[in-house]
Each structure stands twice: as structure tokens, then as C-alpha cells.
C-alpha positions as CSV (number, residue, x, y, z in Angstrom):
1,M,-94.5,8.9,-20.1
2,I,-93.0,6.7,-17.5
3,M,-92.6,3.0,-18.4
4,L,-94.0,0.5,-16.2
5,I,-91.2,-1.9,-16.7
6,P,-87.7,-0.4,-15.8
7,L,-85.4,0.2,-18.8
8,A,-82.7,-2.0,-17.1
9,E,-85.2,-5.0,-17.0
10,Q,-86.5,-4.3,-20.6
11,L,-82.9,-4.7,-21.9
12,R,-82.0,-7.8,-19.7
13,P,-80.5,-10.2,-22.4
14,D,-81.7,-13.7,-23.0
15,S,-78.6,-15.2,-24.4
16,L,-74.9,-15.3,-23.9
17,N,-74.7,-13.6,-27.4
18,E,-76.5,-10.6,-26.2
19,Y,-74.8,-10.6,-22.7
20,I,-72.3,-7.7,-22.3
21,G,-69.1,-8.0,-20.3
22,Q,-67.4,-10.9,-18.5
23,E,-65.7,-12.2,-21.5
24,H,-63.2,-14.0,-19.2
25,L,-66.0,-16.1,-18.1
26,V,-68.3,-16.4,-20.9
27,G,-66.5,-15.4,-24.0
28,P,-65.5,-17.9,-26.7
29,G,-63.6,-20.8,-25.1
30,A,-63.9,-19.2,-21.5
31,I,-64.4,-21.5,-18.6
32,L,-68.0,-20.9,-17.5
33,R,-69.1,-20.7,-21.3
34,K,-67.5,-24.3,-21.8
35,A,-69.6,-25.6,-18.8
36,I,-72.8,-24.0,-20.0
37,E,-72.3,-25.4,-23.5
38,S,-71.5,-28.9,-22.2
39,G,-74.5,-28.8,-19.8
40,N,-72.4,-29.9,-17.0
41,I,-73.1,-26.9,-14.6
42,P,-71.6,-27.0,-11.0
43,S,-73.3,-25.0,-8.1
44,M,-71.5,-21.8,-8.2
45,I,-71.3,-18.4,-6.3
46,L,-71.1,-15.2,-8.7
47,W,-69.0,-12.6,-6.8
48,G,-68.8,-9.2,-8.1
49,P,-69.8,-5.4,-7.6
50,P,-73.5,-4.3,-8.2
51,G,-74.9,-4.1,-11.7
52,V,-72.3,-6.4,-13.6
53,G,-74.7,-9.0,-14.7
54,K,-74.9,-11.7,-11.9
55,T,-78.7,-12.1,-11.9
56,T,-78.7,-11.9,-15.7
57,L,-76.0,-14.6,-16.0
58,A,-77.9,-17.0,-13.6
59,Y,-81.1,-16.4,-15.7
60,I,-79.3,-17.0,-19.0
61,I,-77.7,-20.3,-17.7
62,S,-81.1,-21.7,-16.6
63,K,-82.8,-20.7,-20.0
64,Q,-80.1,-22.2,-22.2
65,L,-80.3,-25.4,-20.3
66,S,-84.0,-25.3,-20.2
67,R,-84.1,-26.2,-16.5
68,E,-86.6,-24.9,-13.9
69,F,-85.3,-21.6,-12.2
70,F,-86.2,-20.7,-8.6
71,T,-85.3,-17.5,-7.3
72,L,-84.9,-16.2,-3.7
73,S,-83.8,-13.1,-2.0
74,A,-81.7,-13.4,1.1
75,V,-83.3,-10.2,2.3
76,S,-86.8,-11.7,2.6
77,A,-86.4,-15.4,2.5
78,G,-85.6,-17.8,5.4
79,V,-85.2,-21.4,6.1
80,K,-88.9,-22.2,5.5
81,E,-88.7,-20.7,2.0
82,V,-85.6,-22.6,1.2
83,R,-86.9,-26.0,2.3
84,E,-90.2,-25.3,0.3
85,V,-88.0,-24.9,-3.0
86,I,-86.1,-27.9,-2.1
87,A,-89.2,-29.9,-1.7
88,K,-90.5,-28.7,-5.1
89,A,-87.2,-29.5,-6.7
90,K,-87.4,-33.1,-5.3
91,E,-90.9,-33.4,-7.1
92,S,-89.5,-32.1,-10.4
93,G,-86.4,-34.6,-10.4
94,A,-84.5,-32.5,-12.8
95,S,-82.1,-30.6,-10.5
96,P,-83.5,-27.2,-11.1
97,F,-81.5,-24.1,-10.4
98,L,-82.0,-22.2,-7.3
99,F,-80.8,-18.7,-7.4
100,I,-80.2,-16.7,-4.2
101,D,-79.4,-13.1,-4.5
102,E,-77.2,-11.5,-1.7
103,I,-76.3,-14.8,-0.3
104,H,-74.0,-13.0,2.1
105,R,-77.1,-11.9,4.0
106,F,-78.1,-15.5,4.7
107,S,-77.5,-16.6,8.3
108,K,-75.4,-19.9,9.1
109,S,-78.6,-21.9,9.6
110,Q,-80.2,-20.6,6.5
111,Q,-77.0,-21.6,4.5
112,D,-77.0,-25.0,6.3
113,A,-80.5,-25.8,4.9
114,L,-79.0,-25.8,1.5
115,L,-76.1,-28.1,2.0
116,G,-77.9,-31.5,1.9
117,A,-79.8,-30.5,-1.5
118,V,-76.6,-29.2,-3.0
119,E,-74.5,-32.2,-2.1
120,K,-77.1,-34.5,-3.5
121,G,-77.8,-32.8,-6.7
122,I,-81.4,-32.0,-5.8
123,I,-80.8,-28.5,-6.8
124,T,-78.1,-26.7,-8.6
125,F,-77.4,-23.8,-6.5
126,I,-76.3,-20.2,-7.8
127,G,-75.6,-17.5,-5.3
128,A,-74.8,-14.0,-6.0
129,T,-72.9,-11.7,-3.7
130,T,-71.1,-8.3,-3.6
131,E,-69.1,-9.4,-0.5
132,N,-66.1,-11.8,-0.5
133,P,-67.7,-15.2,-0.1
134,S,-64.6,-16.4,2.0
135,F,-66.0,-14.2,4.8
136,E,-69.7,-14.5,4.2
137,V,-70.3,-18.1,3.1
138,I,-69.9,-21.0,5.3
139,S,-67.0,-23.3,4.6
140,P,-69.3,-26.5,3.8
141,L,-71.3,-24.5,1.2
142,L,-68.2,-22.8,-0.2
143,S,-66.5,-26.1,-0.8
144,R,-69.4,-27.4,-2.8
145,C,-69.5,-24.2,-5.0
146,Q,-67.3,-23.0,-7.8
147,I,-66.5,-19.3,-7.4
148,Y,-66.7,-17.1,-10.3
149,I,-65.6,-13.4,-9.9
150,L,-67.4,-10.8,-12.2
151,K,-65.6,-7.5,-13.1
152,V,-67.0,-4.0,-13.4
153,L,-68.1,-3.1,-16.8
154,D,-65.5,-0.9,-18.8
155,E,-66.3,2.2,-20.7
156,P,-66.9,0.5,-24.1
157,Q,-69.2,-2.0,-22.6
158,L,-71.1,0.9,-20.9
159,L,-71.3,2.8,-24.1
160,R,-72.8,-0.2,-25.8
161,L,-75.4,-0.5,-23.0
162,L,-76.1,3.2,-23.2
163,E,-76.7,3.1,-27.0
164,Q,-79.1,0.2,-26.5
165,G,-81.0,2.3,-23.9
166,R,-81.0,5.2,-26.1
167,I,-82.7,3.3,-29.0
168,R,-85.2,1.7,-26.7
169,L,-86.3,5.1,-25.1
170,E,-86.7,6.6,-28.6
171,Q,-89.1,3.9,-29.6
172,Q,-91.1,4.0,-26.4
173,L,-91.1,7.8,-25.9
174,G,-91.6,8.6,-29.7
175,I,-88.9,11.2,-29.7
176,K,-85.4,11.7,-31.1
177,I,-82.8,11.3,-28.3
178,T,-79.2,12.5,-28.8
179,I,-76.4,11.9,-26.3
180,D,-74.0,14.7,-26.9
181,E,-71.9,14.0,-23.7
182,S,-71.8,10.8,-21.7
183,D,-69.0,11.5,-19.3
184,A,-71.5,12.4,-16.4
185,L,-73.5,9.3,-17.1
186,L,-70.5,7.0,-17.1
187,R,-69.2,8.6,-13.9
188,I,-72.6,8.3,-12.1
189,S,-73.0,4.7,-13.0
190,G,-69.6,3.7,-11.5
191,G,-69.4,0.8,-13.9
192,D,-72.9,-0.4,-12.7
193,A,-75.1,-1.1,-15.8
194,R,-78.4,-0.8,-13.7
195,K,-77.4,2.4,-12.4
196,L,-76.5,3.7,-15.9
197,L,-79.7,2.6,-17.5
198,N,-81.8,4.0,-14.5
199,A,-80.1,7.4,-14.8
200,L,-80.6,7.5,-18.6
201,E,-84.3,6.5,-18.3
202,L,-84.8,9.3,-15.6
203,I,-83.1,11.9,-17.7
204,A,-84.8,11.1,-20.9
205,T,-88.3,10.9,-19.3
206,S,-87.7,14.4,-17.5
207,L,-86.6,16.1,-20.7
208,S,-89.3,14.6,-23.0
209,V,-92.2,16.3,-21.6
210,G,-93.6,18.4,-24.5
211,A,-90.6,17.8,-26.7
212,S,-90.2,16.2,-29.9
213,A,-86.3,15.9,-29.6
214,I,-84.0,15.9,-26.6
215,S,-80.1,16.3,-26.2
216,I,-78.5,14.9,-23.2
217,D,-75.2,16.3,-21.9
218,N,-73.2,16.5,-18.8
219,K,-74.8,19.6,-17.3
220,N,-78.6,18.3,-17.7
221,T,-77.5,14.8,-16.6
222,L,-76.0,16.2,-13.2
223,S,-78.9,18.5,-12.7
224,I,-81.7,16.2,-13.2
225,I,-80.0,13.3,-11.1
226,Q,-79.5,15.8,-8.2
227,Q,-83.1,16.7,-8.3
228,N,-84.4,13.3,-8.5
229,L,-81.9,11.4,-6.4
230,A,-84.5,9.5,-4.3
231,M,-86.1,8.3,-7.5
232,Y,-82.8,7.5,-9.1
233,D,-81.8,5.5,-6.2
234,K,-85.1,3.5,-5.8
235,T,-83.4,0.1,-5.8
236,G,-81.0,1.1,-2.9
237,E,-77.8,1.8,-4.9
238,M,-77.0,4.7,-2.6
239,H,-75.7,2.0,-0.3
240,Y,-72.5,1.9,-2.4
241,D,-72.4,5.7,-2.6
242,V,-72.5,6.1,1.2
243,I,-69.8,3.6,1.9
244,S,-67.6,5.1,-0.7
245,A,-68.1,8.6,0.9
246,F,-67.2,7.0,4.4
247,I,-64.0,5.5,3.0
248,K,-63.0,8.7,1.1
249,S,-63.7,10.8,4.4
250,M,-61.2,8.6,6.3
251,R,-58.9,8.5,3.5
252,G,-59.0,12.3,3.4
253,S,-58.3,12.7,7.2
254,D,-61.9,14.1,8.0
255,P,-63.1,12.4,11.2
256,N,-66.4,14.6,11.2
257,A,-67.3,13.5,7.8
258,A,-66.4,9.9,8.5
259,V,-68.6,9.9,11.6
260,Y,-71.6,11.4,9.7
261,W,-71.4,8.8,7.0
262,L,-70.9,6.1,9.6
263,A,-73.9,7.4,11.4
264,R,-76.0,7.2,8.2
265,M,-75.0,3.7,7.8
266,V,-75.9,2.7,11.3
267,E,-79.2,4.5,11.3
268,A,-79.9,2.5,8.0
269,G,-79.2,-0.8,9.7
270,E,-76.1,-1.5,7.5
271,D,-74.3,-4.7,8.3
272,P,-71.8,-3.8,10.9
273,K,-69.3,-6.4,9.7
274,F,-69.4,-4.8,6.4
275,I,-68.4,-1.4,7.6
276,A,-65.6,-3.0,9.8
277,R,-64.3,-5.1,6.9
278,R,-64.0,-1.8,4.8
279,M,-62.2,-0.1,7.5
280,L,-59.8,-3.1,7.8
281,I,-59.0,-2.8,4.1
282,L,-58.4,1.0,4.4
283,A,-56.1,0.5,7.3
284,S,-53.7,-1.4,5.0
285,E,-54.4,0.3,1.8
286,D,-54.2,4.0,3.0
287,I,-52.3,3.9,6.3
288,G,-50.0,0.9,6.1
289,N,-46.6,1.2,7.6
290,A,-47.1,4.8,8.5
291,N,-48.9,3.6,11.5
292,P,-49.1,-0.2,11.8
293,N,-51.3,0.1,14.7
294,A,-54.1,1.1,12.4
295,L,-54.4,-2.5,11.0
296,L,-54.2,-4.1,14.5
297,L,-57.0,-1.7,15.7
298,A,-59.2,-2.2,12.6
299,N,-58.7,-6.0,13.1
300,T,-59.8,-5.9,16.6
301,C,-62.8,-3.8,15.7
302,F,-63.9,-6.5,13.1
303,Q,-63.6,-9.2,15.8
304,A,-65.4,-7.0,18.5
305,V,-68.3,-6.2,16.1
306,D,-68.7,-9.7,15.2
307,V,-69.1,-10.7,19.0
308,I,-71.1,-7.7,20.0
309,G,-73.3,-6.5,17.2
310,Y,-75.8,-3.8,17.4
311,P,-76.5,-1.4,19.1
312,E,-73.3,-1.3,21.3
313,C,-71.0,-1.9,18.4
314,D,-71.7,1.6,17.1
315,L,-69.3,2.9,19.7
316,I,-66.5,0.6,18.4
317,L,-67.1,1.5,14.9
318,S,-66.9,5.2,15.8
319,Q,-63.8,4.9,17.7
320,T,-62.0,3.0,14.9
321,A,-63.3,5.3,12.3
322,I,-62.0,8.4,14.0
323,Y,-58.7,6.7,14.7
324,L,-58.2,5.9,11.0
325,A,-59.4,9.3,9.8
326,T,-56.9,11.1,12.3
327,S,-54.0,8.8,11.5
328,V,-51.0,9.6,9.2
329,K,-51.7,8.2,5.9
330,S,-49.4,6.2,3.3
331,N,-50.3,4.1,0.3
332,A,-46.8,2.8,-0.1
333,S,-47.6,-0.7,0.7
334,Y,-50.5,-0.7,-1.8
335,L,-48.3,0.8,-4.5
336,A,-45.6,-1.8,-3.8
337,I,-47.7,-4.8,-4.4
338,R,-49.3,-3.2,-7.5
339,S,-45.8,-2.5,-8.9
340,A,-44.5,-6.0,-8.2
341,Q,-47.6,-7.5,-9.8
342,K,-47.0,-5.5,-12.9
343,I,-43.4,-6.5,-13.2
344,F,-44.5,-10.2,-12.8
345,R,-47.2,-9.7,-15.5
346,E,-44.6,-8.3,-17.8
347,H,-41.7,-10.8,-17.2
348,G,-43.5,-14.0,-16.1
349,D,-42.0,-16.6,-13.9
350,L,-38.6,-15.6,-13.6
351,P,-36.1,-18.2,-12.0
352,V,-35.5,-18.1,-8.3
353,P,-31.7,-17.5,-7.7
354,L,-29.9,-20.6,-6.9
355,H,-28.5,-19.4,-3.6
356,I,-32.0,-18.9,-2.0
357,R,-33.7,-22.0,-3.3
358,N,-34.7,-24.6,-1.0
359,A,-32.4,-27.8,-0.9
360,P,-34.2,-30.6,0.7
361,S,-32.3,-33.4,-1.1
362,S,-28.4,-34.1,-1.6
363,L,-29.0,-34.0,-5.4
364,M,-30.4,-30.3,-5.1
365,K,-27.4,-29.4,-2.8
366,K,-24.9,-31.0,-5.5
367,I,-26.4,-29.0,-8.3
368,G,-26.1,-25.6,-6.5
369,Y,-29.4,-25.1,-4.6
370,G,-28.7,-23.1,-1.5
371,K,-25.0,-22.6,-2.3
372,D,-23.5,-19.4,-1.0
373,Y,-26.7,-18.4,1.0
374,K,-25.8,-16.1,3.9
375,Y,-27.8,-16.7,7.0
376,A,-28.7,-13.3,8.2
377,H,-28.5,-14.0,12.0
378,D,-24.9,-14.9,11.4
379,F,-23.8,-11.4,10.6
380,D,-23.7,-8.1,12.5
381,N,-27.1,-6.5,12.8
382,N,-28.7,-9.5,11.4
383,F,-28.0,-8.4,8.0
384,A,-25.8,-9.9,5.1
385,E,-26.0,-8.2,1.6
386,Q,-26.9,-10.5,-1.1
387,E,-29.3,-10.7,-4.0
388,F,-32.9,-11.8,-3.5
389,L,-34.5,-10.9,-6.7
390,P,-34.3,-12.8,-10.1
391,E,-31.3,-11.5,-12.2
392,K,-33.4,-9.9,-14.9
393,I,-35.1,-7.5,-12.3
394,K,-32.3,-7.0,-9.7
395,G,-32.2,-3.7,-8.1
396,S,-36.0,-3.1,-8.8
397,K,-37.6,-1.1,-5.9
398,F,-41.2,-1.9,-5.3
399,Y,-41.4,-0.3,-1.8
400,D,-40.9,3.3,-1.7
401,P,-41.4,4.6,2.0
402,Q,-43.4,7.9,2.0
403,E,-42.8,11.2,4.1
404,N,-44.2,10.5,7.4
405,P,-42.2,9.9,10.7
406,K,-42.5,6.2,10.7
407,E,-41.5,5.5,7.1
408,K,-38.8,8.0,7.3
409,E,-37.3,5.8,10.0
410,I,-37.9,2.7,7.6
411,R,-36.3,4.6,4.7
412,A,-33.2,5.5,6.8
413,R,-32.8,1.9,7.9
414,L,-33.1,0.5,4.4
415,K,-30.6,3.1,3.1
416,A,-28.2,2.1,5.8
417,L,-28.4,-1.6,5.1
418,W,-28.5,-1.5,1.3
419,K,-26.4,1.7,0.6
420,E,-27.1,2.7,-3.1
421,K,-28.5,-0.6,-4.2
422,Y,-32.3,0.5,-4.0
423,K,-31.5,4.3,-4.0
424,Y,-33.4,4.8,-0.9
């Protein structure tokens, strides 16, 4: 028996109390929940990965405030459709919600069409995007919206959804369903609630033929998903799997696989700026100072793709992907900032040492701000040993150069400068 309404749609919650995840936004006392409860809702952009509840949250907001709810998809709607909704909103006079999914796919002119209505309060705009709105949303619209970041669902939240799905499928299929193992289901979902429920529905309906009871485990999960990948990916979620394969191929120094996955995306008409942006991130996260030119080339690629577009930009994407894949790798910069962030979260706002504080006034100088600071360029090799970290964490080493030619040079220089201080 195949349900006409997808399981993920059947389980879409109607209220904040049923909503799973995003406690930092809609949990008790959280910023967005307060706004909803007060009825004073700003125009907003919900930014987060797929399947974390962006559309559902927009729907719940409109339902709780009992206001009309218009929806448009940036994939199929244009300026004409936007203006038609705005005209209807003017007639209603109640500042209805206009929800636009995948707002990052709207062109500048399409986004411009929203500005006046948002500014005058004719509509309350809610946009959803998986892409950084700083790159994809025009500044005037961005400045009129609050940005709320949604997080990927964690394991306990996914398991709650899985149990809800199991119970619903038992009722609909009329059979006993046991989930003996959930590891494969959780791994396939990647934190995406919709993918999780799609997978569960596909597996249950496949196993239920002629059965009165079924057991779901890792083996039959992987087998059924592989056999029915096209059906499982019916809403286009493979987009995220392919970009993941592309990134991992470059990280793994395989230019052949990288170009194959790139070709898949190019043939599917993937946004070239989306591809170039991912390479820009990889150049810093996975190559870093092992080859600083990687970041420069990736940035040039992004700029060139923005100017040229398809079809010619596929050559630029290919050149850059091959360069990044064949480059020496290091994630030392990534590890450094994550380590520093961890220390900050543990110790809070530690005081800045007096000698490296700014001293713009005579009073600040009098109480010791900037006293005994050593100006590096007054010393040999443009270096003077002094303490730059707060007293409580002095000697902490966040950047640890890795074993590649460029970073070996960096390690040798740091060791010569700092001797045993940082154990380089």
C-alpha cells in the first residue's frame, strides 16, 4: 500500500509544541518564540540545511497568528507572481505572510519587487534558504529582515521523528513495525527530517507486501535504499549528496572523481556560484597555508563564474576543481579556529593584557594601557618576544602546522622566533 500523501507531509506539525528541533529559536523564552507569542513578527529569512523545519516553522507562525499565508517557490515564480500576491495582500489589509522557498534562487529584479511591500508592511515576508543570505539576498531586502539560523537535527530529535513515523505507518499499513537498528537510517538522513521519513516510508512499504510484521535493520535499510534511489530522492535531495561527493573527492586528492561529480552538477544545471562557493570554502578549510594560492585561485574562480556564467564557466570550474584536488592538504587553520573558539567558550571574555590594549586617551595611558608594549618593527627581524594572550591561557597553541613543505617552513620560523614557548 502506497500512501498518497507522503509520510513527511502527514507528520508536519501544526503548533510550536509539536515542532521538533530549533530550541534556540522556538524553545521556551527563545527569541523567535517571544516574537510569535507577542504577535509582533518581523519579516525574516530562515537559513539552514534542508529538512530542518524552515517551511514548517513559517506555516506554524501564520497559523498561530491566524493570518493569511501565501506561498511561492523561487524555482517557478517570477516578478509577475510576486506582484499578484502583493495586490491580494493590499486587498486583505491584514499584512498576510508571503513565504518564498529557496529565496536564493530569486534574481535581483525579483527580490526588488518585494522591497516596497515589505517596507510598507503590506506583507510580512518569510524567506527560506539553504545558502548564506549574505551572498544571495540583495542588501536592501536583507536589511529589512531578521536572519534566523536553523540547525541540523541531532540524533535524539531524529529518533523522535522516527518513532512518530513508525507509529503512523503501523496504523496506515495495518502491520507491526519494529526498528531493530536505526544507524543506517540516521546516516542516510544526514540530519534531514524529510529524508529520514522518506527512507522509513520507502523501506516499510517495500517490506510490508504480504507481511503481518516487519523488522527494519541496517542491512535491509541499505539494500532497499540502493535499489530505489530514484524514488527515495524524488524531491531532489541528491543535490546535496552530489555536492558532498564533489567536496570529499577534492579533499581526498582525487581529481578524476572531482571532475566527474562536477560534470554531474554542470549537466544538471546546478548554480555555478554554488559550486564555486563550496570550492572557496574547501580552499581554506582543507588546504589553507599548505598552499595559500589555492584560496586566491578559488576566489578568482568565484568572481569569474559570476561574470561569465554558463556554458563557458564550466572550464573555469574544472580548472579550479583539479587544482584544489591535486594540491597538498592541511586543515591546520580549521583546527586552529575551532580550538580557539572552544577555549573562549570555556573561559569567557578573558581580559586583554594591559600592554597590548589601545590607549587613545591620557587617562588610559596613566593607568597602564599600552605600557611596555614592544613595537615589533623596532627590533631585529621585526620581532620582539612578549605576551599576546590573556594570562590565564598564555602558552596555548592553537595553530599547529602540519607535515607539508610550506607549513614545515612556517613551523621552523615560529620555532626560531618563540623558542620553547609554544613547543613548535
